[in-house]
N, CA, C and O of each residue as an XYZ file, in Angstrom:
596
protein
N      20.879    -80.959    -34.614
C      20.765    -82.354    -35.004
C      21.727    -83.180    -34.154
O      22.883    -82.803    -33.961
N      21.236    -84.308    -33.649
C      22.091    -85.182    -32.852
C      23.217    -85.741    -33.710
O      23.070    -85.920    -34.919
N      24.332    -86.010    -33.067
C      25.498    -86.507    -33.796
C      25.216    -87.880    -34.409
O      25.622    -88.153    -35.539
N      24.529    -88.734    -33.671
C      24.214    -90.060    -34.176
C      23.306    -89.974    -35.403
O      23.510    -90.700    -36.377
N      22.315    -89.100    -35.364
C      21.408    -88.924    -36.496
C      22.155    -88.389    -37.707
O      21.860    -88.766    -38.842
N      23.120    -87.513    -37.467
C      23.922    -86.970    -38.558
C      24.751    -88.070    -39.219
O      24.836    -88.135    -40.445
N      25.360    -88.931    -38.407
C      26.140    -90.045    -38.954
C      25.256    -90.999    -39.749
O      25.649    -91.464    -40.819
N      24.078    -91.289    -39.239
C      23.159    -92.173    -39.951
C      22.758    -91.576    -41.289
O      22.653    -92.291    -42.286
N      22.535    -90.280    -41.315
C      22.153    -89.608    -42.549
C      23.282    -89.657    -43.579
O      23.037    -89.861    -44.768
N      24.526    -89.467    -43.114
C      25.675    -89.484    -44.019
C      25.945    -90.874    -44.587
O      26.353    -91.006    -45.741
N      25.719    -91.905    -43.785
C      26.044    -93.261    -44.229
C      24.865    -93.980    -44.878
O      25.036    -95.087    -45.388
N      23.685    -93.387    -44.873
C      22.495    -94.057    -45.398
C      22.636    -94.397    -46.879
O      22.166    -95.450    -47.309
N      23.267    -93.537    -47.663
C      23.400    -93.806    -49.098
C      24.466    -94.857    -49.397
O      24.538    -95.348    -50.523
N      25.293    -95.211    -48.416
C      26.328    -96.224    -48.623
C      25.856    -97.623    -48.246
O      26.559    -98.600    -48.503
N      24.691    -97.732    -47.648
C      24.162    -99.043    -47.277
C      23.696    -99.781    -48.527
O      23.003    -99.216    -49.374
N      24.082   -101.039    -48.630
C      23.697   -101.847    -49.786
C      22.303   -102.420    -49.578
O      21.927   -102.787    -48.465
N      21.548   -102.489    -50.658
C      20.194   -103.035    -50.581
C      20.078   -104.359    -51.330
O      19.017   -104.984    -51.317
N      21.148   -104.792    -51.977
C      21.110   -106.001    -52.800
C      21.582   -107.247    -52.052
O      21.934   -108.245    -52.680
N      21.594   -107.201    -50.733
C      22.129   -108.305    -49.942
C      21.040   -109.310    -49.581
O      19.928   -108.916    -49.229
N      21.347   -110.598    -49.666
C      20.364   -111.590    -49.228
C      20.281   -111.617    -47.710
O      21.191   -111.155    -47.022
N      19.200   -112.152    -47.200
C      19.054   -112.268    -45.753
C      19.716   -113.569    -45.310
O      19.365   -114.643    -45.799
N      20.655   -113.480    -44.403
C      21.329   -114.661    -43.874
C      21.713   -114.405    -42.438
O      21.751   -113.261    -41.984
N      22.003   -115.499    -41.714
C      22.402   -115.365    -40.319
C      23.355   -116.497    -39.963
O      23.719   -117.306    -40.816
N      23.752   -116.546    -38.713
C      24.708   -117.558    -38.265
C      24.147   -118.949    -38.537
O      22.975   -119.219    -38.276
N      24.996   -119.825    -39.065
C      24.599   -121.181    -39.397
C      24.353   -121.390    -40.871
O      24.359   -122.529    -41.338
N      24.136   -120.318    -41.622
C      23.923   -120.431    -43.059
C      25.262   -120.586    -43.772
O      26.274   -120.033    -43.340
N      25.258   -121.338    -44.861
C      26.448   -121.479    -45.692
C      26.343   -120.457    -46.813
O      25.356   -120.430    -47.547
N      27.363   -119.618    -46.942
C      27.350   -118.558    -47.949
C      28.582   -118.655    -48.837
O      29.613   -119.203    -48.447
N      28.448   -118.106    -50.043
C      29.561   -117.982    -50.970
C      29.758   -116.485    -51.215
O      28.887   -115.814    -51.768
N      30.913   -115.977    -50.794
C      31.200   -114.545    -50.887
C      32.133   -114.310    -52.070
O      33.183   -114.944    -52.170
N      31.755   -113.404    -52.959
C      32.588   -113.022    -54.096
C      33.293   -111.720    -53.720
O      32.700   -110.643    -53.787
N      34.561   -111.826    -53.326
C      35.313   -110.653    -52.859
C      36.321   -110.230    -53.921
O      37.026   -111.065    -54.488
N      36.386   -108.928    -54.187
C      37.360   -108.395    -55.140
C      38.693   -108.189    -54.443
O      38.759   -107.552    -53.391
N      39.754   -108.729    -55.029
C      41.101   -108.625    -54.484
C      41.939   -107.807    -55.456
O      41.960   -108.093    -56.653
N      42.632   -106.788    -54.946
C      43.508   -105.960    -55.776
C      44.946   -106.386    -55.517
O      45.428   -106.329    -54.386
N      45.628   -106.815    -56.583
C      47.037   -107.210    -56.498
C      47.817   -106.350    -57.480
O      47.852   -106.637    -58.676
N      48.433   -105.310    -56.978
C      49.162   -104.388    -57.858
C      48.182   -103.649    -58.746
O      47.319   -102.917    -58.262
N      48.321   -103.845    -60.054
C      47.414   -103.190    -61.001
C      46.265   -104.107    -61.404
O      45.306   -103.669    -62.040
N      46.366   -105.385    -61.030
C      45.333   -106.352    -61.397
C      44.268   -106.460    -60.311
O      44.517   -106.218    -59.130
N      43.094   -106.828    -60.754
C      41.987   -107.027    -59.827
C      41.295   -108.331    -60.197
O      41.017   -108.577    -61.370
N      41.016   -109.166    -59.202
C      40.346   -110.436    -59.465
C      39.290   -110.686    -58.397
O      39.280   -110.043    -57.347
N      38.407   -111.625    -58.684
C      37.352   -111.979    -57.740
C      37.715   -113.314    -57.099
O      37.987   -114.295    -57.791
N      37.717   -113.338    -55.783
C      38.040   -114.548    -55.037
C      36.774   -115.040    -54.339
O      36.071   -114.265    -53.691
N      36.492   -116.334    -54.477
C      35.329   -116.919    -53.820
C      35.741   -117.452    -52.460
O      36.804   -118.056    -52.317
N      34.905   -117.229    -51.472
C      35.145   -117.746    -50.128
C      33.832   -118.340    -49.661
O      32.885   -117.611    -49.364
N      33.772   -119.665    -49.593
C      32.533   -120.342    -49.212
C      32.703   -121.021    -47.866
O      33.666   -121.756    -47.645
N      31.771   -120.772    -46.978
C      31.834   -121.388    -45.660
C      30.593   -121.075    -44.843
O      29.610   -120.534    -45.349
N      30.662   -121.427    -43.575
C      29.542   -121.245    -42.649
C      29.691   -119.907    -41.937
O      30.774   -119.568    -41.461
N      28.612   -119.155    -41.868
C      28.615   -117.897    -41.121
C      28.614   -118.259    -39.640
O      27.675   -118.889    -39.153
N      29.679   -117.857    -38.916
C      29.721   -118.187    -37.491
C      29.268   -117.022    -36.622
O      28.955   -117.210    -35.447
N      29.232   -115.820    -37.193
C      28.675   -114.707    -36.420
C      28.337   -113.542    -37.330
O      28.917   -113.371    -38.402
N      27.381   -112.747    -36.869
C      27.070   -111.434    -37.455
C      27.052   -110.462    -36.303
O      26.531   -110.768    -35.230
N      27.617   -109.293    -36.519
C      27.595   -108.308    -35.443
C      27.524   -106.909    -36.012
O      27.871   -106.671    -37.169
N      27.068   -105.988    -35.182
C      26.981   -104.589    -35.577
C      25.717   -104.292    -36.357
O      24.984   -105.185    -36.780
N      25.491   -102.988    -36.530
C      24.338   -102.535    -37.296
C      24.780   -101.433    -38.230
O      25.854   -100.852    -38.071
N      23.940   -101.155    -39.203
C      24.224   -100.068    -40.125
C      25.479   -100.310    -40.942
O      25.755   -101.435    -41.358
N      26.225    -99.264    -41.165
C      27.412    -99.322    -42.010
C      28.526   -100.138    -41.367
O      29.437   -100.592    -42.059
N      28.466   -100.329    -40.051
C      29.529   -101.032    -39.332
C      29.263   -102.528    -39.185
O      30.043   -103.216    -38.526
N      28.208   -103.046    -39.764
C      27.864   -104.460    -39.623
C      28.906   -105.340    -40.305
O      29.372   -105.028    -41.401
N      29.268   -106.441    -39.648
C      30.216   -107.401    -40.208
C      29.678   -108.813    -40.016
O      28.768   -109.050    -39.222
N      30.261   -109.742    -40.760
C      29.952   -111.156    -40.591
C      31.234   -111.944    -40.791
O      32.103   -111.545    -41.566
N      31.348   -113.068    -40.088
C      32.536   -113.910    -40.154
C      32.149   -115.248    -40.757
O      31.187   -115.886    -40.329
N      32.921   -115.664    -41.765
C      32.683   -116.920    -42.464
C      33.840   -117.861    -42.164
O      35.002   -117.457    -42.214
N      33.524   -119.118    -41.853
C      34.548   -120.119    -41.532
C      34.468   -121.264    -42.531
O      33.387   -121.759    -42.849
N      35.643   -121.678    -43.021
C      35.712   -122.851    -43.885
C      36.940   -123.658    -43.506
O      37.845   -123.153    -42.841
N      36.968   -124.903    -43.929
C      38.116   -125.770    -43.700
C      38.854   -125.879    -45.027
O      38.292   -126.353    -46.014
N      40.108   -125.445    -45.054
C      40.928   -125.487    -46.259
C      42.170   -126.327    -45.985
O      43.009   -125.952    -45.166
N      42.284   -127.453    -46.664
C      43.405   -128.394    -46.485
C      43.543   -128.822    -45.031
O      44.654   -128.939    -44.514
N      42.421   -129.054    -44.378
C      42.434   -129.516    -42.998
C      42.656   -128.434    -41.961
O      42.723   -128.726    -40.767
N      42.770   -127.190    -42.399
C      43.007   -126.071    -41.487
C      41.785   -125.158    -41.518
O      41.300   -124.805    -42.593
N      41.294   -124.779    -40.357
C      40.163   -123.866    -40.280
C      40.586   -122.448    -40.629
O      41.545   -121.919    -40.066
N      39.860   -121.834    -41.565
C      40.153   -120.465    -41.994
C      38.907   -119.623    -41.753
O      37.814   -119.982    -42.191
N      39.074   -118.506    -41.059
C      37.963   -117.586    -40.817
C      38.289   -116.245    -41.441
O      39.422   -115.769    -41.387
N      37.277   -115.655    -42.029
C      37.472   -114.343    -42.640
C      36.277   -113.470    -42.287
O      35.126   -113.895    -42.396
N      36.564   -112.250    -41.865
C      35.516   -111.306    -41.492
C      35.362   -110.276    -42.603
O      36.339   -109.668    -43.041
N      34.135   -110.088    -43.051
C      33.828   -109.143    -44.119
C      32.903   -108.051    -43.584
O      31.994   -108.348    -42.808
N      33.114   -106.803    -43.979
C      32.109   -105.768    -43.703
C      30.872   -106.042    -44.567
O      31.005   -106.320    -45.759
N      29.707   -105.970    -43.997
C      28.480   -106.322    -44.707
C      28.223   -105.415    -45.906
O      27.771   -105.889    -46.948
N      28.500   -104.138    -45.778
C      28.182   -103.173    -46.832
C      29.407   -102.764    -47.641
O      29.419   -101.693    -48.246
N      30.436   -103.606    -47.657
C      31.682   -103.280    -48.344
C      31.507   -103.281    -49.864
O      30.894   -104.197    -50.410
N      32.038   -102.268    -50.552
C      32.009   -102.289    -52.016
C      32.981   -103.318    -52.592
O      32.899   -103.639    -53.778
N      33.895   -103.838    -51.781
C      34.847   -104.867    -52.226
C      34.184   -106.239    -52.363
O      34.750   -107.141    -52.980
N      33.002   -106.396    -51.795
C      32.263   -107.652    -51.923
C      31.272   -107.484    -53.067
O      30.326   -106.701    -52.978
N      31.508   -108.241    -54.154
C      30.629   -108.136    -55.316
C      29.258   -108.745    -55.056
O      28.226   -108.157    -55.382
N      29.267   -109.947    -54.457
C      28.012   -110.668    -54.318
C      28.108   -111.622    -53.138
O      29.182   -112.140    -52.832
N      26.991   -111.848    -52.487
C      26.884   -112.850    -51.430
C      25.759   -113.794    -51.841
O      24.620   -113.372    -52.042
N      26.094   -115.082    -51.963
C      25.096   -116.088    -52.307
C      24.868   -116.984    -51.098
O      25.824   -117.420    -50.457
N      23.619   -117.256    -50.787
C      23.314   -118.207    -49.722
C      23.205   -119.584    -50.368
O      22.326   -119.823    -51.196
N      24.109   -120.487    -49.982
C      24.137   -121.833    -50.544
C      23.107   -122.715    -49.846
O      22.344   -123.418    -50.508
N      23.079   -122.685    -48.516
C      22.074   -123.415    -47.744
C      21.770   -122.675    -46.451
O      22.612   -121.967    -45.899
N      20.555   -122.858    -45.994
C      20.139   -122.276    -44.727
C      20.340   -123.322    -43.637
O      19.843   -124.443    -43.747
N      21.065   -122.955    -42.590
C      21.330   -123.891    -41.503
C      20.365   -123.706    -40.351
O      19.802   -122.628    -40.162
N      20.177   -124.784    -39.573
C      19.299   -124.730    -38.410
C      20.163   -124.775    -37.155
O      20.674   -125.832    -36.785
N      20.321   -123.641    -36.510
C      21.103   -123.554    -35.275
C      20.294   -122.783    -34.242
O      19.327   -122.097    -34.573
N      20.709   -122.907    -32.981
C      19.988   -122.239    -31.900
C      20.872   -121.246    -31.171
O      20.618   -120.907    -30.015
N      21.895   -120.787    -31.839
C      22.825   -119.821    -31.260
C      23.079   -118.712    -32.279
O      22.938   -118.918    -33.485
N      23.451   -117.542    -31.782
C      23.790   -116.426    -32.661
C      25.279   -116.416    -32.992
O      25.683   -115.916    -34.042
N      26.085   -116.966    -32.101
C      27.537   -117.035    -32.307
C      27.938   -118.503    -32.246
O      27.686   -119.172    -31.244
N      28.552   -119.004    -33.295
C      28.867   -120.430    -33.392
C      30.347   -120.693    -33.153
O      30.988   -121.405    -33.926
N      30.887   -120.122    -32.085
C      32.305   -120.297    -31.788
C      32.640   -121.747    -31.458
O      33.792   -122.158    -31.597
N      31.659   -122.523    -31.027
C      31.912   -123.917    -30.674
C      32.340   -124.748    -31.884
O      32.910   -125.826    -31.711
N      32.079   -124.272    -33.104
C      32.490   -125.002    -34.304
C      34.010   -125.078    -34.432
O      34.532   -125.973    -35.097
N      34.718   -124.146    -33.801
C      36.176   -124.137    -33.879
C      36.778   -125.388    -33.253
O      37.846   -125.837    -33.670
N      36.111   -125.948    -32.270
C      36.640   -127.122    -31.568
C      36.177   -128.432    -32.202
O      36.681   -129.495    -31.842
N      35.234   -128.378    -33.130
C      34.694   -129.592    -33.732
C      35.385   -129.901    -35.051
O      35.827   -128.996    -35.759
N      35.476   -131.200    -35.378
C      36.127   -131.625    -36.617
C      35.239   -132.629    -37.342
O      34.446   -133.332    -36.714
N      35.369   -132.694    -38.641
C      34.671   -133.701    -39.435
C      33.167   -133.553    -39.409
O      32.629   -132.451    -39.512
N      32.487   -134.705    -39.265
C      31.025   -134.706    -39.312
C      30.399   -133.967    -38.136
O      29.275   -133.474    -38.239
N      31.112   -133.888    -37.033
C      30.575   -133.194    -35.853
C      30.398   -131.703    -36.117
O      29.576   -131.051    -35.472
N      31.161   -131.163    -37.058
C      31.099   -129.730    -37.348
C      30.012   -129.391    -38.360
O      29.826   -128.223    -38.702
N      29.291   -130.405    -38.844
C      28.236   -130.133    -39.812
C      27.025   -129.507    -39.133
O      26.738   -129.772    -37.966
N      26.331   -128.680    -39.884
C      25.130   -128.014    -39.369
C      23.934   -128.552    -40.145
O      23.964   -128.570    -41.375
N      22.877   -128.993    -39.451
C      21.709   -129.502    -40.169
C      21.049   -128.398    -40.986
O      21.069   -127.224    -40.614
N      20.468   -128.803    -42.102
C      19.836   -127.835    -42.992
C      18.422   -127.528    -42.520
O      17.686   -128.419    -42.095
N      18.056   -126.264    -42.600
C      16.692   -125.849    -42.257
C      15.807   -126.192    -43.440
O      15.964   -125.621    -44.519
N      14.883   -127.112    -43.251
C      14.071   -127.592    -44.366
C      12.769   -126.816    -44.500
O      12.308   -126.567    -45.614
N      12.181   -126.438    -43.391
C      10.893   -125.760    -43.440
C      11.063   -124.251    -43.402
O      11.889   -123.723    -42.658
N      10.277   -123.574    -44.207
C      10.187   -122.118    -44.185
C      11.542   -121.418    -44.306
O      11.963   -120.743    -43.367
N      12.242   -121.565    -45.453
C      13.499   -120.830    -45.611
C      13.227   -119.332    -45.644
O      12.202   -118.876    -46.150
N      14.164   -118.588    -45.095
C      14.004   -117.137    -45.059
C      14.064   -116.566    -46.478
O      14.822   -117.040    -47.324
N      13.264   -115.562    -46.710
C      13.171   -114.958    -48.038
C      13.812   -113.586    -47.994
O      13.684   -112.855    -47.012
N      14.496   -113.249    -49.060
C      15.118   -111.941    -49.153
C      14.016   -110.883    -49.263
O      13.319   -110.804    -50.275
N      13.868   -110.082    -48.220
C      12.804   -109.073    -48.190
C      12.997   -108.034    -49.291
O      12.024   -107.569    -49.885
N      14.238   -107.671    -49.563
C      14.489   -106.666    -50.595
C      14.028   -107.166    -51.959
O      13.493   -106.396    -52.757
N      14.234   -108.449    -52.225
C      13.795   -109.020    -53.491
C      12.273   -108.950    -53.599
O      11.740   -108.606    -54.654
N      11.574   -109.275    -52.515
C      10.117   -109.202    -52.524
C       9.628   -107.777    -52.744
O       8.671   -107.551    -53.484
N      10.283   -106.821    -52.104
C       9.897   -105.416    -52.258
C      10.062   -104.986    -53.707
O       9.192   -104.318    -54.265
N      11.191   -105.374    -54.323
C      11.424   -105.034    -55.727
C      10.348   -105.640    -56.622
O       9.871   -104.990    -57.553
N       9.964   -106.892    -56.338
C       8.935   -107.556    -57.135
C       7.595   -106.829    -57.014
O       6.904   -106.624    -58.012
N       7.234   -106.442    -55.802
C       5.959   -105.751    -55.583
C       5.956   -104.403    -56.292
O       4.972   -104.041    -56.937
N       7.050   -103.662    -56.175
C       7.139   -102.362    -56.851
C       7.035   -102.546    -58.359
O       6.349   -101.780    -59.035
N       7.712   -103.556    -58.886
C       7.666   -103.841    -60.318
C       6.233   -104.152    -60.759
O       5.765   -103.631    -61.771
N       5.543   -105.000    -59.999
C       4.173   -105.360    -60.355
C       3.235   -104.163    -60.265
O       2.370   -103.984    -61.123
N       3.402   -103.339    -59.225
C       2.567   -102.137    -59.105
C       2.811   -101.177    -60.262
O       1.874   -100.579    -60.791
N       4.076   -101.035    -60.651
C       4.424   -100.147    -61.766
C       3.717   -100.604    -63.045
O       3.094    -99.794    -63.732
N       3.812   -101.895    -63.365
C       3.195   -102.394    -64.586
C       1.677   -102.402    -64.478
O       0.987   -102.212    -65.480
N       1.153   -102.617    -63.291
C      -0.294   -102.575    -63.114
C      -0.821   -101.175    -63.424
O      -1.812   -101.027    -64.140
N      -0.159   -100.147    -62.886
C      -0.574    -98.766    -63.152
C      -0.417    -98.428    -64.626
O      -1.265    -97.754    -65.212
N       0.673    -98.900    -65.221
C       0.934    -98.600    -66.625
C      -0.127    -99.257    -67.511
O      -0.641    -98.638    -68.443
N      -0.448   -100.522    -67.209
C      -1.467   -101.213    -67.993
C      -2.843   -100.603    -67.766
O      -3.634   -100.501    -68.704
N      -3.140   -100.197    -66.537
C      -4.425    -99.559    -66.250
C      -4.552    -98.256    -67.034
O      -5.634    -97.927    -67.521
N      -3.458    -97.518    -67.159
C      -3.473    -96.280    -67.940
C      -3.715    -96.548    -69.410
O      -4.429    -95.785    -70.061
N      -3.137    -97.618    -69.955
C      -3.324    -97.924    -71.374
C      -4.735    -98.437    -71.643
O      -5.270    -98.222    -72.730
N      -5.345    -99.115    -70.668
C      -6.724    -99.578    -70.831
C      -7.658    -98.380    -70.882
O      -8.599    -98.371    -71.677
N      -7.420    -97.360    -70.048
C      -8.244    -96.151    -70.063
C      -8.129    -95.446    -71.408
O      -9.117    -94.922    -71.923
N      -6.937    -95.431    -71.974
C      -6.747    -94.791    -73.271
C      -7.532    -95.521    -74.355
O      -8.067    -94.887    -75.265
N      -7.606    -96.841    -74.266
C      -8.341    -97.616    -75.262
C      -9.844    -97.372    -75.165
O     -10.536    -97.385    -76.184
N     -10.359    -97.150    -73.956
C     -11.799    -96.944    -73.778
C     -12.239    -95.549    -74.181
O     -13.427    -95.357    -74.440
N     -11.370    -94.581    -74.250
C     -11.760    -93.201    -74.592
C     -11.965    -93.011    -76.046
O     -12.294    -91.909    -76.484
């Protein structure tokens, strides 16, 4: 077995399937768990995704926000168990994969227009819905057959 295939097999069960589809330019709200001594709390970090990189278990994304007039960027591993939830607040319309130019912009110039037409849909959510409907369809079809016998 190839080494790469072995690594993919080992990390396949650690990949999260509950993640929304988002890309650079989208505004997201990340719920990250922070451990402070014996206490654990959830910290929200809302900002614009300026980049996504990597694939598989090594995928990361960087979120940028302005806090008290200072730009703050934080990079999160995409499949991290420390991230409870990722919410997409708005879908942005950009023509770049890496939005490093936002670092030099201030105020209204740093705003990203919202994508109004055809927002991206979470494929995993659709798959779950289809599986759910197929399950109930088969179950109901089985109960109808029982009634006719």
